[in-house]
PyMOL commands that place a pseudoatom at each C-alpha (Angstrom):
pseudoatom trace, name=CA, resn=MET, resi=1, chain=A, elem=C, hetatm=0, pos=[-59.905, 21.743, -26.107]
pseudoatom trace, name=CA, resn=PRO, resi=2, chain=A, elem=C, hetatm=0, pos=[-61.351, 18.650, -24.530]
pseudoatom trace, name=CA, resn=ALA, resi=3, chain=A, elem=C, hetatm=0, pos=[-61.127, 18.308, -20.778]
pseudoatom trace, name=CA, resn=GLU, resi=4, chain=A, elem=C, hetatm=0, pos=[-59.054, 15.147, -21.119]
pseudoatom trace, name=CA, resn=LYS, resi=5, chain=A, elem=C, hetatm=0, pos=[-56.337, 17.005, -23.087]
pseudoatom trace, name=CA, resn=THR, resi=6, chain=A, elem=C, hetatm=0, pos=[-56.358, 19.866, -20.583]
pseudoatom trace, name=CA, resn=ILE, resi=7, chain=A, elem=C, hetatm=0, pos=[-55.902, 17.424, -17.693]
pseudoatom trace, name=CA, resn=GLU, resi=8, chain=A, elem=C, hetatm=0, pos=[-53.083, 15.632, -19.540]
pseudoatom trace, name=CA, resn=MET, resi=9, chain=A, elem=C, hetatm=0, pos=[-51.348, 18.946, -20.203]
pseudoatom trace, name=CA, resn=ALA, resi=10, chain=A, elem=C, hetatm=0, pos=[-51.760, 19.976, -16.558]
pseudoatom trace, name=CA, resn=ILE, resi=11, chain=A, elem=C, hetatm=0, pos=[-50.386, 16.646, -15.387]
pseudoatom trace, name=CA, resn=SER, resi=12, chain=A, elem=C, hetatm=0, pos=[-47.492, 16.940, -17.820]
pseudoatom trace, name=CA, resn=GLN, resi=13, chain=A, elem=C, hetatm=0, pos=[-46.722, 20.465, -16.596]
pseudoatom trace, name=CA, resn=LEU, resi=14, chain=A, elem=C, hetatm=0, pos=[-47.011, 19.320, -13.001]
pseudoatom trace, name=CA, resn=ASN, resi=15, chain=A, elem=C, hetatm=0, pos=[-44.587, 16.436, -13.668]
pseudoatom trace, name=CA, resn=ALA, resi=16, chain=A, elem=C, hetatm=0, pos=[-42.156, 18.831, -15.342]
pseudoatom trace, name=CA, resn=ALA, resi=17, chain=A, elem=C, hetatm=0, pos=[-42.424, 21.214, -12.387]
pseudoatom trace, name=CA, resn=ILE, resi=18, chain=A, elem=C, hetatm=0, pos=[-41.876, 18.371, -9.911]
pseudoatom trace, name=CA, resn=ASN, resi=19, chain=A, elem=C, hetatm=0, pos=[-38.844, 17.143, -11.892]
pseudoatom trace, name=CA, resn=GLY, resi=20, chain=A, elem=C, hetatm=0, pos=[-37.448, 20.676, -11.924]
pseudoatom trace, name=CA, resn=LEU, resi=21, chain=A, elem=C, hetatm=0, pos=[-38.030, 21.001, -8.191]
pseudoatom trace, name=CA, resn=GLU, resi=22, chain=A, elem=C, hetatm=0, pos=[-36.335, 17.651, -7.520]
pseudoatom trace, name=CA, resn=SER, resi=23, chain=A, elem=C, hetatm=0, pos=[-33.356, 18.734, -9.618]
pseudoatom trace, name=CA, resn=ALA, resi=24, chain=A, elem=C, hetatm=0, pos=[-33.137, 22.035, -7.750]
pseudoatom trace, name=CA, resn=VAL, resi=25, chain=A, elem=C, hetatm=0, pos=[-33.324, 20.265, -4.388]
pseudoatom trace, name=CA, resn=ASP, resi=26, chain=A, elem=C, hetatm=0, pos=[-30.650, 17.760, -5.442]
pseudoatom trace, name=CA, resn=ALA, resi=27, chain=A, elem=C, hetatm=0, pos=[-28.400, 20.600, -6.632]
pseudoatom trace, name=CA, resn=ARG, resi=28, chain=A, elem=C, hetatm=0, pos=[-28.944, 22.462, -3.358]
pseudoatom trace, name=CA, resn=ILE, resi=29, chain=A, elem=C, hetatm=0, pos=[-28.120, 19.397, -1.292]
pseudoatom trace, name=CA, resn=GLU, resi=30, chain=A, elem=C, hetatm=0, pos=[-24.942, 18.850, -3.323]
pseudoatom trace, name=CA, resn=ARG, resi=31, chain=A, elem=C, hetatm=0, pos=[-23.884, 22.486, -2.840]
pseudoatom trace, name=CA, resn=GLN, resi=32, chain=A, elem=C, hetatm=0, pos=[-24.491, 22.197, 0.906]
pseudoatom trace, name=CA, resn=ARG, resi=33, chain=A, elem=C, hetatm=0, pos=[-22.475, 18.975, 1.030]
pseudoatom trace, name=CA, resn=GLU, resi=34, chain=A, elem=C, hetatm=0, pos=[-19.629, 20.634, -0.874]
pseudoatom trace, name=CA, resn=SER, resi=35, chain=A, elem=C, hetatm=0, pos=[-19.848, 23.671, 1.405]
pseudoatom trace, name=CA, resn=HIS, resi=36, chain=A, elem=C, hetatm=0, pos=[-19.756, 21.424, 4.461]
pseudoatom trace, name=CA, resn=ASP, resi=37, chain=A, elem=C, hetatm=0, pos=[-16.748, 19.559, 3.037]
pseudoatom trace, name=CA, resn=ALA, resi=38, chain=A, elem=C, hetatm=0, pos=[-14.999, 22.874, 2.364]
pseudoatom trace, name=CA, resn=GLU, resi=39, chain=A, elem=C, hetatm=0, pos=[-15.726, 24.086, 5.902]
pseudoatom trace, name=CA, resn=ASN, resi=40, chain=A, elem=C, hetatm=0, pos=[-14.291, 20.858, 7.323]
pseudoatom trace, name=CA, resn=GLU, resi=41, chain=A, elem=C, hetatm=0, pos=[-11.188, 21.264, 5.162]
pseudoatom trace, name=CA, resn=VAL, resi=42, chain=A, elem=C, hetatm=0, pos=[-10.760, 24.858, 6.361]
pseudoatom trace, name=CA, resn=ARG, resi=43, chain=A, elem=C, hetatm=0, pos=[-11.037, 23.658, 9.971]
pseudoatom trace, name=CA, resn=ARG, resi=44, chain=A, elem=C, hetatm=0, pos=[-8.418, 20.973, 9.313]
pseudoatom trace, name=CA, resn=VAL, resi=45, chain=A, elem=C, hetatm=0, pos=[-6.108, 23.511, 7.687]
pseudoatom trace, name=CA, resn=HIS, resi=46, chain=A, elem=C, hetatm=0, pos=[-6.488, 25.884, 10.649]
pseudoatom trace, name=CA, resn=ALA, resi=47, chain=A, elem=C, hetatm=0, pos=[-5.809, 23.046, 13.093]
pseudoatom trace, name=CA, resn=ASP, resi=48, chain=A, elem=C, hetatm=0, pos=[-2.723, 22.014, 11.105]
pseudoatom trace, name=CA, resn=ARG, resi=49, chain=A, elem=C, hetatm=0, pos=[-1.545, 25.616, 10.986]
pseudoatom trace, name=CA, resn=ALA, resi=50, chain=A, elem=C, hetatm=0, pos=[-1.967, 25.999, 14.740]
pseudoatom trace, name=CA, resn=ARG, resi=51, chain=A, elem=C, hetatm=0, pos=[-0.123, 22.726, 15.374]
pseudoatom trace, name=CA, resn=LEU, resi=52, chain=A, elem=C, hetatm=0, pos=[2.691, 23.684, 13.009]
pseudoatom trace, name=CA, resn=ALA, resi=53, chain=A, elem=C, hetatm=0, pos=[2.969, 27.152, 14.562]
pseudoatom trace, name=CA, resn=HIS, resi=54, chain=A, elem=C, hetatm=0, pos=[3.235, 25.562, 18.004]
pseudoatom trace, name=CA, resn=GLU, resi=55, chain=A, elem=C, hetatm=0, pos=[5.886, 23.117, 16.781]
pseudoatom trace, name=CA, resn=LEU, resi=56, chain=A, elem=C, hetatm=0, pos=[7.779, 25.979, 15.146]
pseudoatom trace, name=CA, resn=ASP, resi=57, chain=A, elem=C, hetatm=0, pos=[7.686, 27.961, 18.385]
pseudoatom trace, name=CA, resn=GLN, resi=58, chain=A, elem=C, hetatm=0, pos=[9.012, 24.952, 20.282]
pseudoatom trace, name=CA, resn=SER, resi=59, chain=A, elem=C, hetatm=0, pos=[11.763, 24.388, 17.713]
pseudoatom trace, name=CA, resn=GLN, resi=60, chain=A, elem=C, hetatm=0, pos=[12.736, 28.044, 17.844]
pseudoatom trace, name=CA, resn=PHE, resi=61, chain=A, elem=C, hetatm=0, pos=[12.882, 27.887, 21.636]
pseudoatom trace, name=CA, resn=ARG, resi=62, chain=A, elem=C, hetatm=0, pos=[15.095, 24.775, 21.489]
pseudoatom trace, name=CA, resn=ALA, resi=63, chain=A, elem=C, hetatm=0, pos=[17.348, 26.397, 18.872]
pseudoatom trace, name=CA, resn=ASN, resi=64, chain=A, elem=C, hetatm=0, pos=[17.717, 29.502, 21.022]
pseudoatom trace, name=CA, resn=ARG, resi=65, chain=A, elem=C, hetatm=0, pos=[18.471, 27.392, 24.070]
pseudoatom trace, name=CA, resn=LEU, resi=66, chain=A, elem=C, hetatm=0, pos=[21.078, 25.355, 22.164]
pseudoatom trace, name=CA, resn=GLU, resi=67, chain=A, elem=C, hetatm=0, pos=[22.666, 28.584, 20.957]
pseudoatom trace, name=CA, resn=GLU, resi=68, chain=A, elem=C, hetatm=0, pos=[22.907, 29.835, 24.555]
pseudoatom trace, name=CA, resn=VAL, resi=69, chain=A, elem=C, hetatm=0, pos=[24.387, 26.547, 25.734]
pseudoatom trace, name=CA, resn=ASN, resi=70, chain=A, elem=C, hetatm=0, pos=[26.832, 26.580, 22.823]
pseudoatom trace, name=CA, resn=ARG, resi=71, chain=A, elem=C, hetatm=0, pos=[28.000, 30.080, 23.766]
pseudoatom trace, name=CA, resn=GLU, resi=72, chain=A, elem=C, hetatm=0, pos=[28.421, 29.016, 27.396]
pseudoatom trace, name=CA, resn=VAL, resi=73, chain=A, elem=C, hetatm=0, pos=[30.414, 25.903, 26.437]
pseudoatom trace, name=CA, resn=SER, resi=74, chain=A, elem=C, hetatm=0, pos=[32.573, 27.983, 24.107]
pseudoatom trace, name=CA, resn=ARG, resi=75, chain=A, elem=C, hetatm=0, pos=[33.203, 30.506, 26.865]
pseudoatom trace, name=CA, resn=ARG, resi=76, chain=A, elem=C, hetatm=0, pos=[34.162, 27.753, 29.296]
pseudoatom trace, name=CA, resn=LEU, resi=77, chain=A, elem=C, hetatm=0, pos=[36.491, 26.154, 26.749]
pseudoatom trace, name=CA, resn=VAL, resi=78, chain=A, elem=C, hetatm=0, pos=[38.247, 29.478, 26.170]
pseudoatom trace, name=CA, resn=THR, resi=79, chain=A, elem=C, hetatm=0, pos=[38.622, 29.912, 29.938]
pseudoatom trace, name=CA, resn=ALA, resi=80, chain=A, elem=C, hetatm=0, pos=[39.966, 26.364, 30.285]
pseudoatom trace, name=CA, resn=MET, resi=81, chain=A, elem=C, hetatm=0, pos=[42.459, 26.862, 27.435]
pseudoatom trace, name=CA, resn=GLU, resi=82, chain=A, elem=C, hetatm=0, pos=[43.670, 30.140, 28.928]
pseudoatom trace, name=CA, resn=THR, resi=83, chain=A, elem=C, hetatm=0, pos=[44.097, 28.468, 32.309]
pseudoatom trace, name=CA, resn=ILE, resi=84, chain=A, elem=C, hetatm=0, pos=[46.047, 25.593, 30.740]
pseudoatom trace, name=CA, resn=ARG, resi=85, chain=A, elem=C, hetatm=0, pos=[48.281, 28.037, 28.820]
pseudoatom trace, name=CA, resn=ALA, resi=86, chain=A, elem=C, hetatm=0, pos=[48.890, 30.022, 32.000]
pseudoatom trace, name=CA, resn=VAL, resi=87, chain=A, elem=C, hetatm=0, pos=[49.873, 26.851, 33.869]
pseudoatom trace, name=CA, resn=LEU, resi=88, chain=A, elem=C, hetatm=0, pos=[52.145, 25.673, 31.050]
pseudoatom trace, name=CA, resn=ASP, resi=89, chain=A, elem=C, hetatm=0, pos=[53.833, 29.073, 30.780]
pseudoatom trace, name=CA, resn=ARG, resi=90, chain=A, elem=C, hetatm=0, pos=[54.959, 29.006, 34.433]
for i in range(1, 90): cmd.bond("trace and resi %d" % i, "trace and resi %d" % (i + 1))
show_as sticks, trace
zoom trace
C-alpha cells in the first residue's frame, strides 16, 4: 500500500475517532445537564413538601384551637341557658 493511502486511512480513522469522542462528550454533557435538572427538581419538591408540611401543621393547630374555643363557647352557652331557665322558673 502506498504511503499516501496509509496516511489517508489513518487520517480518516482519526477523524472518525474524534467524531466519536465528540459525540460521547456531547452525550455525557447532556446526561449531566439532565441529572442536574433532576437534582434541582428534587430539591424543589423537597422544599415544597417541607413548606406544605409546615402549612399543614399550622392548619391543624388552628383547627384544634378552633375546636377548643368552640367547646368553650358551647359550654358557656349551656351555662347561660341554664341560668336563664333558672331565673325564669322562679
